[in-house]
C-alpha positions, 0 to 999 in steps of 0.5 A: 749279561750274566756270565757262565762261570762254573759251567761248560759250553759245547759248540759244534762247527767251532773251527771257524766262522760263527762257531769260532766267534761264539766259542770266544764270546762264551769263554770271555764270559767265564765258560769252559768251552768244548770247541768241536769241529770235523776239522781238528786243526780249526778247532785247535786254532780256536782253542789257541785264541781262547787261551791267548785271551785268558779263557779256558777251552779244549778241542775235540774232533767231532763228525756231528753225523755220527751218534757214537762220536757224540757219545764219546765227546760228551763222555769226555765232557763228563769226565772233565767235571765242569757241568754242561750248561750250554749247547750250541749246534752250529755245525752246518753245510750248504750245497747250491745246486739245481734241485732236479739234478741234485743227487739224493746223497747230497740231499741226505748229506745236508739233512745229516749235517744240519738236522741229524747233528742238532737232534743228536746234540739235543738228545744226548746233551739236554739230559746233561744240561738238566742234570747240571741244574739247567741251561740253554741250547741254541741251534743255529738255523738260517733265514733259509729256514724261514723263506725259500731260495731257488737252488737251495731246496736241501739247505732250506729244508734242513734249516726249516727242520731245525727251526721246527725241531727246536720248537718241539723240543723246547716244549718237551723240556717245558713239560719236563720242567727241566730248566732247559731252554731251546731256541733257534737263531736265524742269521742272514748274510754273515761275513764268514769263511764259508762264503769263500767256498762258493764260486762266482758262478753261484753269485747270480742267485745271491745277488752278486756279480756274474760273468767276465770280471766277476770275483772268483769267490763270493764276497758277503759284503758285496752280496749284502749291498743288494740283498740286505735292506740295511746294506751291510753283512753281519759279523760272526761276532754279532751273531755270537753276542746274540747266542750268549744272550740266549744262553744266559739267565737274562733270556730265562723266559725265552724258549721255543723262539726263533731269533732273526738277525738279517738286517731286514731281509725277512721283514717284508 
């Protein structure tokens, strides 16, 4: 797989989990990585890891819901001088709740963080990537953008929107012949810190233990034993490797595609 020397990569949600692993993987291949997250301390931690490994990166605090913050962050990228070649829209949130009691503001929050953020990243980032000679966008969706799940209507709706928006913008870039490819990545169960933010009360819908004696927080590996056909959760590093492939010249003929990494969960 070709490297990314002389190019910058911009990764959202990079303070932990898949975003952090992706930032590390891109930096290891020569990219200067802009590590962005709402949690600046998390972004700084990712930058520290990259620099300790011999890579180059800088952190930016970014609330992906706001266009003005995107404009300011990308202006910083412009001023730095390393041309933008890769955009990874990884920031995302989930709320597990009964649809019929879900506040509208929670639904709108999910759309804002998951969908509007990807739209803003592509609206403002793709012209910069095109100007640099081309490159790629990878939008992190989910298998919940391909299949339904009870009590996750907001998340499924948001991730499904990311999937279809990816295809539409990929075709728009193709029409422009701007040498920018756009693909979506759909992970299943991945062992990341996000799992620990969900309580055991939410485990039943995800195949985990419930009731007395249940773990206080969800464990991706335990859930994967019952929900993933191959019986194991993916690692954030495995997802990151696929991001790097899709962003590289090795994937030059892949655009508008949805790549699934789920251990067989959507195979039926």
